[in-house]
N, C-alpha and C positions, 0 to 999 in steps of 0.2 A: 575607692581604690586609687592608688597612685598612678602617675603617668606611665611608668614602666609596665605595670600590670595591665593598664588600659591598652597600651600598644600591643602587648602580647595577646590579649583577648580579641581585639579587633582584627589583628593580623591572622589569627587562627580562624576567626569567623569568615573573613574574606577568602582565605585559602580554601576552606572546605566548601563554601558556597560556589566559588568559581570553579573548583574541580568538579563538583557535581554537575554544573551546567555544561562544562566542556566535555564531560564524559557522554552526556546526551548528544552533543554534536558529533563526537567520535562514533557513537552508535549509528547516527544518521549517515555519516560518511561510509561506514562499513556496509550498511544496508544498500546504499546507493551503488557502490561498487559491485556488490553481490548481485544486484538486479541488472545492471547495465553491462557487466563484464562476465561472460560465461566462464572464463578461466580464473576469475578472482578467487572463488571458493577453493579451487584446487591448488592454487599457488599461495594461499594465505598461510603464513608461517608465524611462529612465535616471535621471531625478530621484528616483524612488522607490527605485531600487537604490542610488544614491549616498547617499540619506538613511539607508537601513538600514546601509550600511557605516560611515557617520559615527557612528551611534548605537553600533554595536559597538565601535569604537575609542575613543569617548568614555567609555563605561562601563569598558572595560578600562584606559584611562589613569587614570581616577579611582581604581580599585581598586589599581593598582600604585604610584601616586605617594603614597598616604596615609602610609606609613611614613617617607618622606623628610621630610615636614612634621611629624614628631614622634610619630606614632601607633606607638610602639614599647614593648616590655616593658622593665622596669628592667635585665634581665640581657643586653641586646643587646650592649653594648660589652664586657662581661665575657666573653661567649662568643667574641667575635672576638679579644680580646687574650690571654686565658688558654687557652681551649679550642681556639682556632684553628679555629672552626667558623663558617661563614657560613650562617645560616638567616634566613628571612623573619621578620618581627616575630611573636613568640609572645604578644603581648597578646591576651587572650581576646576582648575586644570587636572587635579588628581581625580575628581569625581567623573569628569568626562572620560579620562583614560580608563578608570576602573569600571564604570558602567558600560562603556562600549566594549571593553575587553571581556567582561564577565557576562554580559547579557545581550546588548543590542546587536552586536556583530554575530554572535552565535545564533541569536533568534532569527536574523535574516537568512543566515546560511541554512538553518534547520528548515525553515519554511520553503526555501528554494529546493533543497534536496528532497523533502517529502512530497512536494508538488511534482517533481520529476519522477520520483518513485511511483506515485499514483498514476501518472500518465503512462509510464512503462508497463505497470501492472494492468492497466485498462487495455493497452495495446495487445499484451500477451493473452489476456482473457478473450478478446475478440478473435484472436488468431487460433485459439484452440478449436479442434474439430468437435462439432456437436454430436450428440448421440444419433445413431441411425434411426430413421423413421420410415414407416412403411406407407405405401400408397398403392391402391389397387386400380389398375387401368384395364377396363374391359372393352375391347374393341372387336366388333364383329366384322368379318371380312365383307367387303362390298360384294354385291351380287355380280357374278361373272357375266361377261357379255354373251349375247346370243351366239351359240355355237352350232355349227352345222352338224347335223346327225348324218349317220351313214345313209347315203342315198339308196333308196330301194330301186329296184329295176323298173318300177312303174313310174314314179314321179319324185322330184326333189322336194324335201320337206325340211323345215327348221324347227328346232325345239328349244325351250328355255330350261336350263338346269337350275333348280333351286339351290340355294346355299346349303351346304351339308354340315358346316362346322362353324363354331365361334371361337375366336382366339382369346383366351383369358391370359392377360399379361400382368404379371406382378412386378412392380417396380420397387426395388430395394434402394431407397435414396440415402446415400451416405453424403450428408451435407458437410462439406469442408469449406472453410473460409480460405480460399487460395487467392493468390495474387493475379492469376490468369484465368479468364473465363473459359469454361469448357462447354462446348456446344455439340450435342449429339442428337440425331433425329431417329425416332422410333415410330414407324407407321404414321409419319406425318406429324407427330407430336415433338416439338423442339423445346427442350429446357433452355432457360436463359443462362443461369450460372451454375447451379449445382450439377455435379457429375452423377448421372443416373446409370445404374447397372441393371439391365433387364434380363429376366428369365421368363421364357414363354412356355405355356403348356396349352394344348388344344383339348377341347371337350365338345362332344356333339351337342347340337342345338338346332332347332328349326326356326328360330327367330330370324327376322329379316331386318335390314336396315343397319345403322351404325349406332352403337351404344358406347358412350364414353363416361366413365365414372372414376373420379380421382378422390381417394380418401383424404381426410383432413390430416395435416401433419401435426405431429405432437408438438406441444408448446413447452415441453419440459426443458429442452436445451436453452430456449430463450429465458425461461424463468431462472434456471441455474446461472445464466450469464448475468442477469440483473442482480441476483443474490450475491455473486462473487464481487461485482462492482460495488454493491452497497456495503459489503463487509470490509473491503479494502478502504473505502472512503471513511467508514465508521472507525476503523482501527487508527488510521492516521489522524483523523479529527480528534479522537480522544487523547492520543499521545501528545499532539501539539497543543490542543486546547487546555489540558490540565497544566502543562508547562507554562503557557502564557498567563492563565488565570492566577496561578500561584506566584509568579515572579514579577509580572508587569506592574502591579500597583506599587510594590516596594521600590523598584528601580525608577519609576516615574517620580516618586517622592524623593528618592535619594538624589536625583538630578535637579529637582526643583529647590531643595533646601539651600544649596550654595548660591543659586541664582537670586533668591529673594532674602536678602540680609535682614530686612525689616519685618519679615513675616515671622509670626510666632508659631513654631511647629507644634502640632498636636501629637505629643509623644505616645499617648495610648493608641491612637490610630496607627502611628508609625510602628509600634510594637506588634499590633495585629498583622500589619502587612509583612513585617519581618518573620513572624511565626508562620504566616501563610506560605512564605517562601521555604521555610524549614520543612513544612509539611510535604512539599514536593519530593523531597528525598525519601519520605516514608511511602508516598504513593507510587513512586517509580517502580520499585520491585514488584508491587502488586499488579500494576498496569502491564508491565513487560512480561510478567509471568503468565497473565491471563491470555495475552494476544500473541505470544511468541513461543512456539514449541522448543526452540533452541534455548531460550532462557529457562523454561521449565526443566529441561534436561540438565542444564548447568547448575541450577539451584539444588536439584536432587543429588547431583554428584557432590556438591559442596556440603550438603547436610549429611549425606552418608559418610563422607570423609571425616566430618567433624565428630560424628558418633563412633568412628572407628570401625564401621561395618559397611560393606558394599552390598547394597540391596539391588535387586533387579529393577529395571525400569518398568514403571507401571504403564 
């Protein structure tokens, strides 16, 4: 192909790839604001969304069109005419500008944003109240002190009154992760942090002494907490991991080629890395649809609109 057609091809390639990556950054920013700002979802409007899309395509267009206006390496025409290879400009300055704008800066920002999203999600998971768990506390009233019976007219006597009842106390423990510790005392039993609400009922029993039995707390809330943390970490790891695996090899090679003029590039490997980056655009809809209910709903609406029928949400 000629130089003009090569310019058009490489510019469109850089434009689409950069826009794809920057859209992932825009999604990360949107998620970060939605998690950290409770009013963001309510105040999010079409104008803000259109502004983000406009910025994404403006930056992408600026990066892609620069070689057309002369930001090329001296061997650009030679590669096309003699080697019959169409590559994007290998000028070192342009490659630093393009790779940083298209990948390295967005990658750093995405990692920072998703790490903060994970920290905020973990903090909110810990703050959620756990399910109520039951504990049985059986406390027998201590034997009363020796009481003076009614003195007869003959001589004073004293008698011991055996205990007549046992207090069965059921503790309904609502375990809340609050910022301030609550301390209540029930028959000498003092909880450290969880707020305990007690309901007592008496039943007759002739047993003597003090009996204390506390049932085991359910471990289900703790298990759910661990599962939620694991799911959040897994989701963010898959999203960022697939992005890095798909694009990092290509952008490392893209930055190394201009730095090593004497190196003979391995074009088959370069093509594999390039197509691996292209595959990221195919995987993104699948990944975000699996892990995001909002994306599933949006895709359903798009597909229903495309078919001209509005189907109810599944």
